[in-house]
N, C-alpha and C positions, 0 to 999 in steps of 0.2 A: 342784502346778503344773500347771495347765491352764486352758484359756480357756473352760469350761464352767460351766453354772449350773443344776445339777441336773436333767438330761434322762433319761427312761427310754428314748428313743428310739421309742416307741410310735407308730403313725400313725394318729392317730383324730381324725375331722374331723366337726363338728355339722353340716356342710352335706351329709354323706352318710347323715344318720339316715334319712331319707326312702328313701333306696335300700335300705338294710339292711331296713327295714320290708316294703318291697315285696318283696324277696328271700325273705324269711321268710314272708309271706302270699300272695303271688300266684303262679299256675301261669304266666301268661302276660304278658308286658310287652315293651315296647320303650322302653328309658331311654337318653338321650344325656347324658353328663357334658361340661359346657362348662367348661374350665378352662385355666390357663397350666401346670399341673403335668405330669409326664411319666407315661408308661405306667408306669414302674417305681415312682414313689411311690403311684399309684393302685391297683397289684397289691400293695402293700405293706400299704396299708389293707385290702384284701381279706383279705388273710393273715392280719393280726391279728384279723380277725372269723371266722376259719376258714371262709371262704366256698370252696367247692369250685366249679371253672368250668373253661372249655375255651377256648381262643384259636382264632378263625377268620379267616381273610383274608375280605375283604368280596367279593372275585372269587369265592369257592367257599364260599358259607355252606350249610350242611346242618343237617337237623333233629337236635336233641341234647335229652337229659333234663336235662342240667346247662344251667346260665346260660351263654351264649356272649359273651366279650368281642371284638368286632369290631376286626380290624386292618385299618384302612381302605387298600387298596391301589388303588380305583377310585373314581371319582365317582358312577359310576350302578350300582346293585345292587339285586337283589331279595331281600326279607327273608321266608324262609319263614314260613308262618302256625303259630300255635299255639306259638310258642317262647320262649324269656326270653333278650333280647338287650340287651346294654350297649355302646354306642358312645362311645368317648372321642375327641371332635372338637370344635373351634370353629366349624366350618361348620354351621350348623343344618339338620338332615333333618326334614322334615315328617312323617315317619311315627312320630318318636320324641317322647316327653315329655321335655322339657328338666329337668336339674338343675345349678344352677352351683355348682361348687366352688371357693371363694375363701376358702384358709385364713386364720385370724385370726393377727395377730402373736404369741399366745400359742401356739397351734397349731403355727406354725412353729418356736418355741423348744422345744416339747416334742419335736419331731422332730429338729431340728438341734443343739440343746443349747448353741448358743454365743451368749450374750447380745450380746455386742458385735457380733458379725457380723449377728445377725437384725435389731437395732436400727438398725444403720448402712444395712443394704440391704432396707429395709422393703417394698419393691414387687416384688423378686425372688421368683422361683419356689423351691420347696424344692431343687430340682435344682441351681439356680444358687447357693444358699445353701451347699449342701454343698462344691462345687467351691471356693468363696472360703474355705470353712472349712480345707479340706484343704490350701490353699496358704498360709493363715496358720499352722497348725499345724505345717507343714514349717519355716516361718522361724521359729517359736517355739520348735520342738525344737532348731535349729540354733543360735539365740541362747544356750539355756541349756547346750548342750553344749560353748560356747566357753569358758565359767569354769573347767574344771579342766586340771591338768597330767597328765603322764603316770602319775605316781606315785599320784595321785588316782583316775585313770580305771581303773587297776588294782585299786584298794580297791573300787571301784564295781561292776567286773566280778565280784570275790569275793564282796561283799557281796549281791549277786543270788542268789548261788547257797549261800551259808552266812549264819549267824545269829551263832553264838557267836564271841567275842574270839579265842579260841585258834585256832579252825578259820580264821577269817580271816586270823589272822597266817600260819600254815601254807599257806594257799592264795596268799597275794601271795607267800610266799617260794619256792614251786613256779613261780611265773611268772617271777620275777627276785629271786633271793636277796641281790642287793646292796643292796636299796632299802631294807629298814628292819629295826628291831628291835623289840620290845612296846611301849618308849616313844615312839619315834616314830611308830608306827601309831597309839597311842591319841592323840596330839595331833592328827594328820590326821583321825581318825573324829569327834574333836570339832570341829574345823574344819568337817567336811562336815555334822554336825549343825547348827553354828550357821547355815550356809549352807542349811539345810533339803534338801540333797539326800538325808540320812541320817536315820532314826528310831532311837530308842534306847529299849528298855524292859528294865531290869534288864541283864543281859547280852546280850541279844538286838539285834542291828542289823537294820535293814530299810532297802532304797533306797526314794526319796520322789520319784521320777519315772517317766516311763512308760517303756516298753520302747522306742519310738522315740528318745526322749532319750538313752537309754542306748547304744543302737546309734550314734547320732550321735557320742557321746563316744568309743565305742571306735574308730570308723572315724578319726576326727581324731587319734587317740592311736597308730594302726597297730596295733590289737589285733583286728582283724577274724577272725584265725583263731581266736581263743578264743571267740567268739561263737557 
C-alpha cells in the first residue's frame, strides 16, 4: 500500500555525464551548472558517483586539490587559477563553461518514485516534487489508518512484533485481556488479510502497511505508549 512506482531513489542524470567525464579526466576546469534543482539534489548526484569535493563560499575561495563546489554569497569574485571549480547558478558567469541540468520525467520518477506526483507536476523541480510527495504520503497514511477500530489497531501493533498466531494471541491479551479469545482473533486476522492490512504464510502473519501508517493507526487508537 503505497504510491510508489518502483524507484531506487538513485540520483543519476544524463545531463551530468559530461561533468563526470571532466571530473575524471581534467586537472583544471571551471564548470557552471544551470538548473532549477537545489544544491541538495546536485550533491546527491555527486555522492551517488562517489565524487569527493569541498564547499567554499565565493567570497573566500582558496586553492584546493579537490573539486570545489562554489556557494555563491557575492556577485563579484575572483577564481584562483589551476583549480577545479563547479558553480551552481542560473546567472551565467563568463569564466565558466555552462552545463544545463534539466532532469527528464523518467529521471525525476527514478529519484522521487511517485508516478502520480511526477506526471501531475511535470515542470516542478525534484525538491518541489519531494515536498508534494511528503504531503500526499501523510494524507495517504492518515486515510488508511482510519479504517481500523481499537481492537484491530492492537492486533496490528502485536503483528508488527510477532508472527505466530499463539504469540499474537498472547501479545493482544497482554495489552487488553478483555478483548478476545483465539476464535475471535482468528476472525479479525482473516478480516485484516481481506483488507490487505496483513499477509499470511502458513502460521506466520506479517503487516502489509508502512511504519507511518501503523503509527497513524496507533495514535488514532490512543496506543502511542506502546509504539
